[in-house]
C-alpha positions in Angstrom: -0.3 10.1 4.2 0.8 7.4 1.8 2.0 8.6 -1.6 0.1 6.6 -4.2 2.8 6.9 -6.9 1.5 4.2 -9.4 -1.8 6.0 -9.6 -0.4 9.5 -10.1 1.7 8.0 -12.9 -1.5 6.6 -14.5 -3.1 9.9 -14.3 -0.1 11.6 -16.0 -0.2 9.1 -18.9 -4.0 9.3 -19.4 -4.4 13.0 -19.0 -1.7 13.6 -21.6 -4.1 12.2 -24.2 -7.5 13.0 -23.0 -8.9 16.0 -21.2 -11.4 14.1 -19.2 -10.4 11.2 -17.0 -12.7 9.1 -14.7 -11.3 7.6 -11.5 -13.5 5.1 -9.8 -13.1 2.5 -7.0 -14.5 1.6 -3.6 -15.7 4.2 -1.2 -13.0 5.2 1.3 -10.2 3.7 -0.7 -8.5 7.1 -1.2 -10.0 8.6 -4.4 -10.5 12.0 -2.9 -7.0 12.0 -1.4 -5.5 11.0 -4.7 -7.4 13.7 -6.5 -6.1 16.3 -4.1 -2.6 15.0 -4.5 -3.0 15.5 -8.2 -4.5 18.9 -7.8 -1.5 20.1 -5.8 0.6 20.0 -8.9 -1.8 22.4 -10.7 -1.6 26.1 -9.8 -5.1 26.6 -11.4 -7.6 24.2 -9.9 -11.2 23.8 -8.8 -12.5 21.1 -6.6 -16.3 20.3 -6.6 -17.9 17.7 -4.3 -21.6 16.8 -4.9 -21.9 15.7 -1.3 -21.2 19.3 -0.1 -24.3 21.4 -0.2 -22.6 24.7 -1.0 -20.9 23.0 -4.0 -24.2 21.7 -5.3 -25.7 25.2 -5.0 -22.8 26.7 -7.0 -23.5 24.2 -9.8 -27.2 24.7 -9.8 -26.8 28.5 -9.9 -24.1 28.3 -12.6 -23.4 25.0 -14.4 -20.1 26.3 -15.6 -18.9 27.8 -12.3 -15.4 26.6 -12.9 -14.9 29.3 -15.6 -14.4 31.7 -12.7 -11.3 30.0 -11.6 -8.5 32.4 -10.6 -5.6 31.8 -12.9 -2.0 31.9 -11.6 -0.3 31.3 -15.0 -1.4 30.3 -18.5 -1.6 26.6 -17.9 -4.9 24.7 -18.3 -6.9 24.6 -15.0 -7.8 21.2 -13.5 -11.4 20.8 -12.4 -12.2 17.9 -10.1 -15.8 16.6 -10.0 -16.1 14.3 -7.0 -19.2 12.0 -6.7 -20.9 13.8 -9.6 -22.6 10.6 -10.6 -25.1 11.2 -7.8 -26.5 14.2 -9.8 -29.5 13.4 -12.0 -28.6 13.6 -15.5 -24.8 13.7 -14.7 -23.8 12.0 -18.0 -25.5 14.7 -20.1 -24.0 17.4 -17.9 -20.4 16.1 -18.4 -21.1 15.5 -22.1 -21.9 19.2 -22.4 -18.9 20.2 -20.2 -16.5 18.1 -22.3 -17.8 19.2 -25.7 -17.6 22.9 -24.7 -14.5 23.1 -22.6 -12.2 20.1 -23.6 -9.6 22.4 -25.1 -9.4 24.8 -22.2 -9.6 22.6 -19.1 -8.6 19.2 -17.7 -11.3 17.3 -15.9 -10.9 14.6 -13.2 -14.2 12.8 -12.4 -14.1 10.6 -9.3 -16.8 8.4 -7.7 -17.5 5.1 -6.1 -20.6 4.1 -8.1 -18.7 2.5 -11.0 -18.5 5.5 -13.3 -17.5 3.3 -16.2 -20.6 1.1 -16.2 -23.1 2.8 -13.9 -26.5 3.4 -15.7 -28.6 6.2 -14.7 -29.8 7.3 -18.1 -28.5 10.1 -20.3 -26.4 10.2 -23.4 -23.3 8.1 -23.8 -19.9 9.6 -22.9 -18.1 7.0 -25.0 -15.0 8.5 -26.7 -14.9 11.5 -24.4 -12.9 10.1 -21.5 -10.3 7.6 -20.2 -10.9 5.7 -17.1 -8.8 4.2 -14.4 -9.4 2.6 -11.0 -8.1 3.0 -7.5 -8.1 0.1 -5.2 -7.5 -0.2 -1.4 -3.7 -0.4 -0.6 -2.0 -3.5 -1.9 1.5 -4.9 -1.1 2.6 -4.1 -4.7 1.7 -0.5 -4.2 3.2 -0.2 -0.7 6.6 -1.5 -2.0 6.2 0.1 -5.5 9.7 0.1 -7.1 8.8 1.6 -10.5 8.3 -1.8 -12.1 7.7 -1.8 -15.8 5.1 -4.0 -17.4 7.3 -5.1 -20.2 9.9 -6.3 -17.8 7.3 -8.2 -15.8 5.8 -9.7 -19.0 9.1 -10.9 -20.2 10.0 -12.6 -16.9 6.8 -13.0 -14.7 8.7 -15.5 -12.4 11.3 -13.1 -11.4 11.4 -12.0 -7.8 12.0 -8.6 -6.1 15.1 -8.3 -3.9 13.8 -5.4 -1.7 13.3 -5.6 2.1 11.7 -9.0 2.6 11.1 -8.5 6.4 9.3 -5.1 5.9 7.2 -6.6 3.1 6.2 -9.6 5.2 5.3 -7.2 8.1 3.1 -5.2 5.7 1.4 -8.3 4.3 0.4 -9.4 7.9 -0.8 -5.9 8.6 -3.0 -6.0 5.4 -4.3 -9.4 6.6 -5.3 -8.0 9.9 -6.6 -4.6 8.9 -7.4 -4.7 5.2 -6.0 -2.3 2.7 -8.4 0.5 3.2 -6.4 3.5 4.4 -8.2 4.3 7.6 -8.0 0.9 9.3 -4.6 0.1 7.7 -3.0 3.3 9.1 -4.7 2.7 12.6 -3.0 -0.8 12.5 -5.2 -2.1 15.3 -7.7 -5.1 14.9 -10.4 -3.3 17.2 -10.2 -0.2 15.0 -10.6 -2.3 11.9 -13.7 -4.1 13.3 -15.3 -0.8 14.1 -14.5 0.6 10.8 -15.6 -2.5 8.8 -19.0 -2.6 10.6 -19.7 1.0 10.0 -18.4 0.9 6.4 -20.6 -2.0 5.1 -23.8 -0.7 6.8 -23.3 2.8 5.4 -22.5 1.5 1.9 -25.5 -0.8 1.8 -28.0 1.4 3.7 -27.1 4.7 2.1 -25.4 4.3 -1.2 -27.1 1.2 -2.5 -30.5 2.1 -1.1 -30.3 5.7 -2.4 -28.8 5.0 -5.8 -30.5 1.9 -6.9 -34.0 2.1 -5.4 -33.6 -1.4 -3.9 -35.9 -1.8 -1.0 -34.9 -5.2 0.5 -31.9 -3.8 2.2 -31.9 -6.2 5.1 -31.7 -9.2 2.7 -28.8 -7.6 0.8 -27.0 -7.1 4.1 -27.6 -10.8 4.9 -26.3 -11.9 1.6 -23.2 -9.8 2.1 -22.8 -11.4 5.5 -22.9 -14.8 4.0 -20.1 -14.1 1.4 -16.9 -14.2 3.6 -17.6 -18.0 4.3 -18.0 -18.5 0.5 -14.6 -17.1 -0.5 -12.3 -19.5 -2.3 -15.1 -21.8 -3.7 -17.3 -21.4 -6.7 -20.4 -19.5 -5.8 -23.7 -21.3 -6.0 -26.5 -18.8 -6.6 -29.2 -21.5 -6.1 -27.8 -22.3 -2.7 -27.8 -18.6 -1.7 -31.4 -18.2 -3.0 -32.5 -21.1 -0.7 -30.7 -19.6 2.3 -32.2 -16.2 1.6 -35.6 -17.6 0.6 -35.4 -15.4 -2.5 -35.7 -16.0 -6.2 -32.6 -16.9 -8.2 -32.8 -13.8 -10.5 -33.2 -11.6 -7.4 -30.0 -12.9 -5.8 -28.2 -12.7 -9.0 -29.2 -9.1 -9.3 -28.2 -8.3 -5.8 -24.7 -9.9 -6.4 -24.3 -7.6 -9.4 -25.1 -4.6 -7.2 -22.5 -5.6 -4.7 -20.0 -5.8 -7.5 -21.1 -2.4 -8.9 -20.6 -0.7 -5.6 -17.2 -2.4 -5.0 -18.1 -4.5 -2.0 -17.1 -7.5 -4.0 -15.4 -8.5 -7.3 -15.9 -11.6 -9.3 -13.8 -13.9 -11.5 -15.1 -16.4 -14.1 -13.9 -19.9 -14.9 -11.6 -20.5 -17.8 -12.4 -23.6 -20.0 -10.5 -23.2 -23.3 -8.0 -26.0 -23.9 -9.0 -27.6 -20.6 -10.6 -31.0 -20.7 -13.8 -31.4 -18.8 -13.5 -27.8 -17.4 -16.3 -26.3 -15.4 -18.0 -23.5 -17.4 -20.4 -22.1 -14.8 -20.2 -20.7 -11.2 -18.1 -17.6 -10.7 -16.0 -17.0 -7.7 -16.6 -13.9 -5.5 -14.0 -12.1 -3.4 -14.2 -9.2 -1.1 -12.4 -5.8 -1.1 -12.6 -5.9 2.8 -10.9 -9.3 2.9 -9.8 -9.0 6.5 -13.4 -10.0 7.4 -12.7 -13.5 6.0 -12.1 -15.7 9.1 -10.5 -18.7 7.4 -6.8 -18.0 7.0 -6.4 -20.0 3.8 -9.5 -18.3 2.1 -8.3 -14.8 3.3 -4.8 -15.5 1.9 -6.4 -16.4 -1.5 -8.6 -13.3 -1.4 -5.6 -11.1 -0.7 -3.8 -12.5 -3.7 -7.0 -12.2 -5.8 -7.1 -8.5 -5.1 -3.3 -8.0 -5.9 -4.0 -9.7 -9.2 -7.3 -7.9 -9.8 -5.5 -4.5 -9.2 -2.8 -5.5 -11.6 -4.8 -6.7 -14.6 -7.3 -3.8 -14.2 -4.5 -1.3 -14.3 -2.7 -3.0 -17.3 -6.0 -2.7 -19.2 -6.6 0.9 -18.1 -3.1 1.8 -19.5 -3.7 0.1 -22.8 -1.1 -2.6 -22.5 -3.7 -5.1 -23.7 -7.0 -6.6 -22.6 -6.3 -8.6 -19.4 -8.5 -10.9 -17.5 -8.4 -12.9 -14.3 -10.0 -16.4 -14.1 -9.8 -19.6 -12.3 -9.7 -23.2 -13.6 -11.7 -26.2 -12.3 -12.6 -29.5 -13.8 -15.6 -31.7 -13.1 -13.2 -34.1 -11.3 -12.3 -31.2 -8.8 -8.8 -30.4 -10.1 -8.3 -26.6 -9.6 -5.9 -23.8 -9.9 -6.8 -20.5 -8.2 -5.9 -18.0 -10.9 -5.2 -17.7 -14.6 -4.1 -14.3 -15.9 -4.9 -13.8 -19.6 -3.8 -11.3 -22.1 -5.9 -10.6 -25.1 -8.0 -13.7 -24.4 -4.9 -15.9 -24.3 -3.4 -17.6 -21.2 -0.4 -15.6 -19.8 0.3 -16.9 -16.2 -1.0 -19.4 -13.7 -1.0 -18.5 -10.0 -1.8 -20.9 -7.2 -2.1 -20.0 -3.5 -0.9 -22.4 -0.8 -0.8 -20.8 2.6 1.5 -23.3 4.2 2.7 -25.6 1.4 5.9 -25.1 -0.5 5.7 -28.3 -2.5 4.6 -27.5 -6.0 0.9 -28.3 -6.6 0.3 -31.4 -8.8 -2.9 -29.5 -10.3 -0.6 -26.6 -11.1 1.7 -28.9 -13.1 -1.3 -30.5 -14.9 -2.8 -27.2 -16.0 0.5 -25.8 -16.9 1.2 -28.6 -19.2 -2.2 -28.0 -20.8 -1.7 -24.3 -21.3 2.1 -24.0 -21.7 2.6 -20.8 -19.6 4.7 -19.9 -16.7 3.3 -20.8 -13.2 3.8 -19.5 -9.7 2.8 -20.9 -6.4 2.6 -18.3 -3.6 3.0 -19.4 0.0 2.6 -17.7 3.3 5.8 -19.2 4.7 9.6 -19.3 4.1 11.9 -16.7 2.6 13.4 -18.6 -0.4 12.5 -19.6 -3.9 12.0 -22.9 -5.5 12.5 -22.9 -9.2 11.8 -25.9 -11.4 10.8 -26.7 -14.9 8.0 -29.1 -15.8 6.8 -30.3 -19.2 4.6 -27.2 -19.3 7.3 -24.6 -18.7 9.0 -22.8 -15.8 7.5 -23.0 -12.3 8.3 -20.9 -9.2 7.3 -21.4 -5.6 7.9 -18.2 -3.5 6.7 -16.4 -0.4 3.9 -14.1 -1.5 5.6 -10.9 -0.2 8.7 -11.6 -2.3 6.9 -12.1 -5.6 3.9 -9.7 -5.4 6.2 -6.7 -5.2 7.1 -7.1 -8.8 3.6 -6.6 -10.1 3.6 -3.3 -12.0 
Protein backbone atom coordinates (compact mmCIF):
# COMPACT_ATOMS: atom_id res chain seq x y z
CA UNK A 1 0.00 0.00 0.00
CA UNK A 2 1.25 3.49 -0.87
CA UNK A 3 1.34 5.95 2.04
CA UNK A 4 -0.50 9.04 0.81
CA UNK A 5 1.30 11.48 3.06
CA UNK A 6 0.27 14.80 1.44
CA UNK A 7 -3.39 13.94 1.90
CA UNK A 8 -3.11 12.85 5.52
CA UNK A 9 -1.33 16.15 6.19
CA UNK A 10 -4.23 18.00 4.55
CA UNK A 11 -6.72 16.13 6.73
CA UNK A 12 -4.75 17.04 9.86
CA UNK A 13 -4.85 20.73 8.99
CA UNK A 14 -8.53 20.87 8.06
CA UNK A 15 -9.78 18.68 10.91
CA UNK A 16 -7.98 20.86 13.43
CA UNK A 17 -10.41 23.67 12.56
CA UNK A 18 -13.64 21.99 11.44
CA UNK A 19 -15.25 18.85 12.82
CA UNK A 20 -16.75 17.80 9.45
CA UNK A 21 -14.48 17.31 6.45
CA UNK A 22 -15.53 16.18 2.96
CA UNK A 23 -13.17 14.10 0.82
CA UNK A 24 -14.12 13.71 -2.82
CA UNK A 25 -12.44 12.46 -5.97
CA UNK A 26 -12.61 9.84 -8.72
CA UNK A 27 -13.94 6.39 -7.93
CA UNK A 28 -11.14 3.88 -7.20
CA UNK A 29 -8.57 6.61 -6.61
CA UNK A 30 -8.05 5.49 -3.01
CA UNK A 31 -10.52 7.50 -0.91
CA UNK A 32 -11.62 4.55 1.21
CA UNK A 33 -8.00 3.46 1.69
CA UNK A 34 -7.05 6.99 2.77
CA UNK A 35 -10.03 7.15 5.13
CA UNK A 36 -8.96 3.88 6.76
CA UNK A 37 -5.36 5.15 7.06
CA UNK A 38 -6.67 8.22 8.87
CA UNK A 39 -8.97 6.08 11.03
CA UNK A 40 -6.08 3.93 12.23
CA UNK A 41 -4.83 6.95 14.18
CA UNK A 42 -8.09 7.16 16.16
CA UNK A 43 -8.68 4.64 18.97
CA UNK A 44 -12.38 5.56 18.86
CA UNK A 45 -13.74 5.22 15.33
CA UNK A 46 -16.78 4.15 13.34
CA UNK A 47 -16.78 3.30 9.64
CA UNK A 48 -20.03 3.47 7.65
CA UNK A 49 -20.41 2.62 3.96
CA UNK A 50 -23.72 3.26 2.21
CA UNK A 51 -22.93 0.52 -0.32
CA UNK A 52 -22.96 -2.12 2.46
CA UNK A 53 -26.50 -3.32 3.14
CA UNK A 54 -25.94 -3.97 6.84
CA UNK A 55 -24.57 -0.45 7.28
CA UNK A 56 -27.61 1.03 5.54
CA UNK A 57 -29.88 -0.93 7.86
CA UNK A 58 -28.04 0.39 10.93
CA UNK A 59 -28.59 3.95 9.81
CA UNK A 60 -32.27 3.40 8.99
CA UNK A 61 -32.91 1.78 12.35
CA UNK A 62 -30.90 4.38 14.27
CA UNK A 63 -29.83 7.56 12.44
CA UNK A 64 -27.34 8.31 15.22
CA UNK A 65 -25.92 4.79 15.51
CA UNK A 66 -22.40 6.14 15.94
CA UNK A 67 -23.26 7.28 19.48
CA UNK A 68 -22.83 3.64 20.47
CA UNK A 69 -19.10 3.60 19.62
CA UNK A 70 -17.00 1.77 22.19
CA UNK A 71 -14.59 4.36 23.60
CA UNK A 72 -11.04 3.42 24.50
CA UNK A 73 -10.08 6.83 25.90
CA UNK A 74 -11.53 10.32 26.26
CA UNK A 75 -10.61 11.56 22.76
CA UNK A 76 -13.27 12.52 20.23
CA UNK A 77 -14.34 9.58 18.04
CA UNK A 78 -13.97 9.71 14.27
CA UNK A 79 -17.04 8.79 12.21
CA UNK A 80 -16.45 8.00 8.52
CA UNK A 81 -19.42 8.23 6.15
CA UNK A 82 -18.43 6.58 2.85
CA UNK A 83 -20.63 7.20 -0.24
CA UNK A 84 -23.34 8.77 1.95
CA UNK A 85 -24.28 11.10 -0.93
CA UNK A 86 -26.17 8.16 -2.47
CA UNK A 87 -28.74 8.39 0.36
CA UNK A 88 -31.84 10.40 -0.44
CA UNK A 89 -31.78 13.57 1.63
CA UNK A 90 -28.12 13.13 2.58
CA UNK A 91 -27.51 16.85 2.96
CA UNK A 92 -30.32 17.29 5.48
CA UNK A 93 -29.08 14.24 7.34
CA UNK A 94 -25.49 15.52 7.60
CA UNK A 95 -26.72 18.99 8.53
CA UNK A 96 -28.60 17.50 11.46
CA UNK A 97 -25.64 15.32 12.44
CA UNK A 98 -23.26 18.29 12.42
CA UNK A 99 -25.58 20.62 14.33
CA UNK A 100 -26.12 18.05 17.06
CA UNK A 101 -22.72 16.38 17.39
CA UNK A 102 -20.01 18.74 16.11
CA UNK A 103 -18.59 19.26 19.59
CA UNK A 104 -18.38 15.55 20.39
CA UNK A 105 -17.32 13.83 17.14
CA UNK A 106 -15.12 14.30 14.09
CA UNK A 107 -16.71 13.40 10.74
CA UNK A 108 -14.98 12.41 7.51
CA UNK A 109 -17.41 12.21 4.58
CA UNK A 110 -16.11 10.55 1.41
CA UNK A 111 -17.63 10.06 -2.02
CA UNK A 112 -17.04 10.12 -5.76
CA UNK A 113 -20.10 12.15 -6.76
CA UNK A 114 -18.48 15.56 -6.27
CA UNK A 115 -19.65 16.17 -2.72
CA UNK A 116 -18.72 19.84 -2.98
CA UNK A 117 -21.12 20.63 -5.84
CA UNK A 118 -23.42 17.65 -6.29
CA UNK A 119 -27.06 18.74 -6.21
CA UNK A 120 -29.71 16.32 -4.97
CA UNK A 121 -31.85 18.72 -3.02
CA UNK A 122 -31.85 19.42 0.70
CA UNK A 123 -30.62 22.28 2.80
CA UNK A 124 -27.23 23.86 2.26
CA UNK A 125 -24.27 22.57 4.28
CA UNK A 126 -22.35 25.79 3.71
CA UNK A 127 -20.21 26.75 6.66
CA UNK A 128 -20.44 23.32 8.26
CA UNK A 129 -17.53 21.56 6.54
CA UNK A 130 -14.18 21.93 4.84
CA UNK A 131 -13.52 20.02 1.64
CA UNK A 132 -10.47 18.50 0.05
CA UNK A 133 -9.86 16.25 -2.94
CA UNK A 134 -7.93 13.07 -3.61
CA UNK A 135 -6.71 12.31 -7.12
CA UNK A 136 -5.11 9.29 -8.77
CA UNK A 137 -1.43 8.90 -7.95
CA UNK A 138 0.79 11.63 -9.34
CA UNK A 139 4.55 11.89 -9.63
CA UNK A 140 4.59 14.76 -7.13
CA UNK A 141 2.88 12.52 -4.59
CA UNK A 142 4.97 9.43 -5.30
CA UNK A 143 8.14 11.45 -4.73
CA UNK A 144 6.75 13.72 -2.04
CA UNK A 145 9.58 15.42 -0.19
CA UNK A 146 7.59 17.60 2.19
CA UNK A 147 7.65 20.58 -0.17
CA UNK A 148 6.23 23.79 1.26
CA UNK A 149 4.02 26.04 -0.81
CA UNK A 150 5.77 29.23 0.25
CA UNK A 151 9.12 27.81 -0.90
CA UNK A 152 7.65 26.80 -4.27
CA UNK A 153 5.85 30.14 -4.75
CA UNK A 154 9.05 32.10 -4.09
CA UNK A 155 11.03 29.99 -6.59
CA UNK A 156 8.71 28.08 -8.98
CA UNK A 157 11.60 27.36 -11.37
CA UNK A 158 13.66 25.51 -8.82
CA UNK A 159 14.33 21.81 -9.40
CA UNK A 160 14.32 18.81 -7.10
CA UNK A 161 17.58 16.92 -6.64
CA UNK A 162 16.08 13.54 -5.74
CA UNK A 163 16.54 10.24 -7.57
CA UNK A 164 16.02 11.27 -11.21
CA UNK A 165 16.22 7.71 -12.54
CA UNK A 166 13.54 6.46 -10.15
CA UNK A 167 11.33 9.45 -10.94
CA UNK A 168 11.69 8.89 -14.68
CA UNK A 169 10.79 5.22 -14.26
CA UNK A 170 7.70 6.14 -12.24
CA UNK A 171 6.67 8.69 -14.87
CA UNK A 172 6.84 6.00 -17.56
CA UNK A 173 4.86 3.64 -15.36
CA UNK A 174 2.17 6.28 -14.90
CA UNK A 175 2.05 6.83 -18.66
CA UNK A 176 1.55 3.11 -19.23
CA UNK A 177 -0.90 2.29 -16.44
CA UNK A 178 -2.39 5.61 -15.24
CA UNK A 179 -2.25 6.79 -11.63
CA UNK A 180 -5.22 4.78 -10.39
CA UNK A 181 -3.76 2.56 -7.66
CA UNK A 182 -5.00 -0.83 -8.93
CA UNK A 183 -3.51 -0.73 -12.45
CA UNK A 184 -0.49 1.31 -11.29
CA UNK A 185 0.47 -1.30 -8.71
CA UNK A 186 -0.13 -4.13 -11.21
CA UNK A 187 2.32 -2.37 -13.58
CA UNK A 188 1.21 -4.36 -16.62
CA UNK A 189 -0.40 -2.89 -19.73
CA UNK A 190 -2.88 -5.80 -20.17
CA UNK A 191 -3.98 -5.37 -16.55
CA UNK A 192 -4.48 -1.67 -17.16
CA UNK A 193 -6.59 -2.28 -20.29
CA UNK A 194 -8.87 -4.72 -18.46
CA UNK A 195 -9.23 -2.35 -15.54
CA UNK A 196 -9.89 0.71 -17.75
CA UNK A 197 -12.62 -0.98 -19.79
CA UNK A 198 -14.42 -2.22 -16.68
CA UNK A 199 -13.96 1.08 -14.85
CA UNK A 200 -15.52 3.37 -17.42
CA UNK A 201 -18.41 1.00 -18.15
CA UNK A 202 -19.27 0.64 -14.46
CA UNK A 203 -18.97 4.36 -13.80
CA UNK A 204 -21.16 5.35 -16.74
CA UNK A 205 -23.67 2.47 -16.63
CA UNK A 206 -24.03 2.39 -12.84
CA UNK A 207 -23.10 5.64 -11.09
CA UNK A 208 -24.10 8.09 -13.81
CA UNK A 209 -27.25 6.20 -14.77
CA UNK A 210 -28.39 5.67 -11.17
CA UNK A 211 -27.51 9.08 -9.74
CA UNK A 212 -28.51 11.39 -12.60
CA UNK A 213 -31.46 9.66 -14.20
CA UNK A 214 -29.90 10.08 -17.65
CA UNK A 215 -31.26 7.41 -20.00
CA UNK A 216 -29.10 7.91 -23.10
CA UNK A 217 -26.21 5.97 -21.60
CA UNK A 218 -24.99 4.53 -24.90
CA UNK A 219 -24.51 8.03 -26.29
CA UNK A 220 -22.63 9.20 -23.18
CA UNK A 221 -20.37 6.17 -23.58
CA UNK A 222 -19.76 7.12 -27.19
CA UNK A 223 -19.04 10.73 -26.21
CA UNK A 224 -16.46 9.60 -23.67
CA UNK A 225 -14.90 7.26 -26.23
CA UNK A 226 -14.37 10.25 -28.54
CA UNK A 227 -12.57 12.38 -25.95
CA UNK A 228 -9.09 10.73 -25.88
CA UNK A 229 -8.53 11.90 -29.46
CA UNK A 230 -9.57 15.45 -28.48
CA UNK A 231 -7.04 15.88 -25.67
CA UNK A 232 -4.69 18.82 -26.18
CA UNK A 233 -6.99 20.83 -28.46
CA UNK A 234 -9.82 23.24 -27.62
CA UNK A 235 -13.01 21.18 -27.51
CA UNK A 236 -15.68 21.99 -30.08
CA UNK A 237 -19.11 21.14 -28.73
CA UNK A 238 -20.83 21.81 -32.09
CA UNK A 239 -18.50 19.27 -33.71
CA UNK A 240 -19.25 16.69 -31.04
CA UNK A 241 -22.97 17.39 -31.37
CA UNK A 242 -22.72 16.68 -35.10
CA UNK A 243 -20.80 13.44 -34.51
CA UNK A 244 -23.31 12.26 -31.91
CA UNK A 245 -26.38 13.60 -33.75
CA UNK A 246 -27.45 15.29 -30.54
CA UNK A 247 -28.41 18.84 -29.59
CA UNK A 248 -25.69 21.29 -28.54
CA UNK A 249 -27.17 21.78 -25.04
CA UNK A 250 -27.50 18.02 -24.56
CA UNK A 251 -23.83 17.41 -25.33
CA UNK A 252 -22.86 20.32 -23.10
CA UNK A 253 -24.87 18.77 -20.24
CA UNK A 254 -23.26 15.37 -20.82
CA UNK A 255 -19.79 16.93 -20.64
CA UNK A 256 -20.72 18.50 -17.30
CA UNK A 257 -21.78 15.08 -16.04
CA UNK A 258 -18.43 13.56 -17.06
CA UNK A 259 -16.70 16.35 -15.10
CA UNK A 260 -18.99 15.87 -12.11
CA UNK A 261 -18.20 12.17 -11.88
CA UNK A 262 -14.47 12.68 -12.31
CA UNK A 263 -14.06 11.02 -15.66
CA UNK A 264 -12.78 14.33 -17.05
CA UNK A 265 -11.67 17.76 -15.91
CA UNK A 266 -11.77 21.00 -17.83
CA UNK A 267 -9.66 24.14 -18.07
CA UNK A 268 -10.73 27.47 -19.52
CA UNK A 269 -8.88 29.95 -21.77
CA UNK A 270 -7.20 33.01 -20.25
CA UNK A 271 -7.64 36.24 -22.16
CA UNK A 272 -6.70 39.06 -19.81
CA UNK A 273 -3.68 41.08 -21.03
CA UNK A 274 -3.42 38.89 -24.14
CA UNK A 275 -4.03 40.56 -27.50
CA UNK A 276 -6.58 38.78 -29.73
CA UNK A 277 -6.97 35.95 -27.25
CA UNK A 278 -9.52 33.18 -27.72
CA UNK A 279 -12.29 33.46 -25.11
CA UNK A 280 -14.35 30.34 -25.88
CA UNK A 281 -13.76 26.58 -26.12
CA UNK A 282 -12.48 24.85 -23.06
CA UNK A 283 -9.94 22.03 -23.03
CA UNK A 284 -10.92 18.67 -21.58
CA UNK A 285 -8.51 16.18 -20.04
CA UNK A 286 -8.94 12.65 -18.70
CA UNK A 287 -8.17 11.27 -15.25
CA UNK A 288 -7.49 7.95 -16.99
CA UNK A 289 -4.94 9.50 -19.34
CA UNK A 290 -3.22 6.20 -20.21
CA UNK A 291 -6.06 5.66 -22.70
CA UNK A 292 -4.80 8.60 -24.81
CA UNK A 293 -2.95 7.02 -27.74
CA UNK A 294 -1.04 10.06 -29.03
CA UNK A 295 2.17 10.31 -26.97
CA UNK A 296 2.33 14.12 -27.08
CA UNK A 297 -1.30 14.53 -26.03
CA UNK A 298 -0.88 11.96 -23.26
CA UNK A 299 2.20 13.83 -22.01
CA UNK A 300 0.22 17.08 -21.91
CA UNK A 301 -2.67 15.34 -20.11
CA UNK A 302 -0.31 13.95 -17.47
CA UNK A 303 1.13 17.39 -16.78
CA UNK A 304 -2.40 18.82 -16.71
CA UNK A 305 -3.37 16.39 -13.95
CA UNK A 306 -0.22 17.15 -11.94
CA UNK A 307 -1.04 20.87 -12.11
CA UNK A 308 -4.76 20.31 -11.50
CA UNK A 309 -3.95 18.31 -8.38
CA UNK A 310 -1.62 21.07 -7.17
CA UNK A 311 -3.90 24.07 -7.70
CA UNK A 312 -6.89 22.24 -6.22
CA UNK A 313 -4.90 21.25 -3.13
CA UNK A 314 -3.53 24.77 -2.68
CA UNK A 315 -7.07 26.15 -2.81
CA UNK A 316 -8.36 23.47 -0.41
CA UNK A 317 -5.67 24.46 2.11
CA UNK A 318 -6.55 28.15 1.90
CA UNK A 319 -3.32 29.38 0.33
CA UNK A 320 -5.31 31.40 -2.19
CA UNK A 321 -7.79 30.95 -5.00
CA UNK A 322 -5.88 29.10 -7.69
CA UNK A 323 -6.86 28.34 -11.26
CA UNK A 324 -5.51 26.45 -14.25
CA UNK A 325 -5.99 27.86 -17.77
CA UNK A 326 -4.51 27.79 -21.24
CA UNK A 327 -3.72 30.69 -23.60
CA UNK A 328 -4.48 30.77 -27.30
CA UNK A 329 -4.77 33.61 -29.81
CA UNK A 330 -6.85 33.79 -32.96
CA UNK A 331 -3.61 33.43 -34.94
CA UNK A 332 -2.98 30.03 -33.32
CA UNK A 333 -0.25 30.97 -30.84
CA UNK A 334 -0.70 28.87 -27.72
CA UNK A 335 0.79 27.95 -24.36
CA UNK A 336 -0.55 24.86 -22.67
CA UNK A 337 -1.03 26.08 -19.10
CA UNK A 338 -1.22 29.22 -17.01
CA UNK A 339 -1.43 28.86 -13.24
CA UNK A 340 -3.19 31.79 -11.58
CA UNK A 341 -3.40 32.90 -7.97
CA UNK A 342 -6.27 35.12 -6.86
CA UNK A 343 -7.11 35.73 -10.53
CA UNK A 344 -3.62 36.94 -11.36
CA UNK A 345 -1.04 35.12 -13.50
CA UNK A 346 1.51 33.18 -11.46
CA UNK A 347 3.32 30.71 -13.74
CA UNK A 348 3.35 29.64 -17.40
CA UNK A 349 3.90 25.96 -18.24
CA UNK A 350 4.49 24.54 -21.72
CA UNK A 351 4.80 20.84 -22.57
CA UNK A 352 7.08 19.66 -25.37
CA UNK A 353 7.57 15.91 -25.34
CA UNK A 354 10.80 15.84 -27.36
CA UNK A 355 11.86 19.49 -27.71
CA UNK A 356 14.38 21.15 -25.40
CA UNK A 357 14.51 24.43 -27.33
CA UNK A 358 12.51 27.13 -25.52
CA UNK A 359 9.17 27.71 -27.23
CA UNK A 360 8.80 31.00 -29.08
CA UNK A 361 5.15 31.19 -28.00
CA UNK A 362 6.16 30.71 -24.38
CA UNK A 363 8.50 33.71 -24.65
CA UNK A 364 5.79 35.83 -26.29
CA UNK A 365 3.22 35.19 -23.57
CA UNK A 366 5.81 35.49 -20.82
CA UNK A 367 6.65 38.96 -22.08
CA UNK A 368 2.95 39.87 -22.05
CA UNK A 369 2.31 38.58 -18.52
CA UNK A 370 5.70 39.06 -16.82
CA UNK A 371 5.69 35.76 -14.87
CA UNK A 372 8.15 32.86 -14.58
CA UNK A 373 7.84 30.18 -17.25
CA UNK A 374 8.82 26.52 -17.47
CA UNK A 375 8.94 24.20 -20.46
CA UNK A 376 8.64 20.53 -19.50
CA UNK A 377 10.12 17.89 -21.77
CA UNK A 378 10.14 14.12 -21.91
CA UNK A 379 13.82 13.79 -22.64
CA UNK A 380 17.22 14.71 -21.20
CA UNK A 381 18.33 15.03 -17.60
CA UNK A 382 19.65 18.58 -17.37
CA UNK A 383 18.24 22.06 -17.09
CA UNK A 384 18.35 25.04 -19.41
CA UNK A 385 17.95 28.31 -17.55
CA UNK A 386 17.57 31.57 -19.39
CA UNK A 387 16.09 35.01 -18.95
CA UNK A 388 13.90 36.70 -21.53
CA UNK A 389 12.34 40.16 -21.53
CA UNK A 390 9.41 38.65 -19.62
CA UNK A 391 11.42 37.02 -16.85
CA UNK A 392 13.18 33.77 -15.96
CA UNK A 393 12.54 30.67 -18.08
CA UNK A 394 13.44 27.05 -17.35
CA UNK A 395 13.51 24.04 -19.66
CA UNK A 396 13.57 20.81 -17.63
CA UNK A 397 12.69 17.10 -17.79
CA UNK A 398 9.21 16.72 -16.41
CA UNK A 399 10.26 14.20 -13.74
CA UNK A 400 12.87 16.63 -12.35
CA UNK A 401 10.54 19.61 -11.97
CA UNK A 402 7.16 18.06 -11.09
CA UNK A 403 8.55 16.61 -7.86
CA UNK A 404 8.72 20.09 -6.37
CA UNK A 405 4.98 20.67 -6.58
CA UNK A 406 3.70 20.81 -2.99
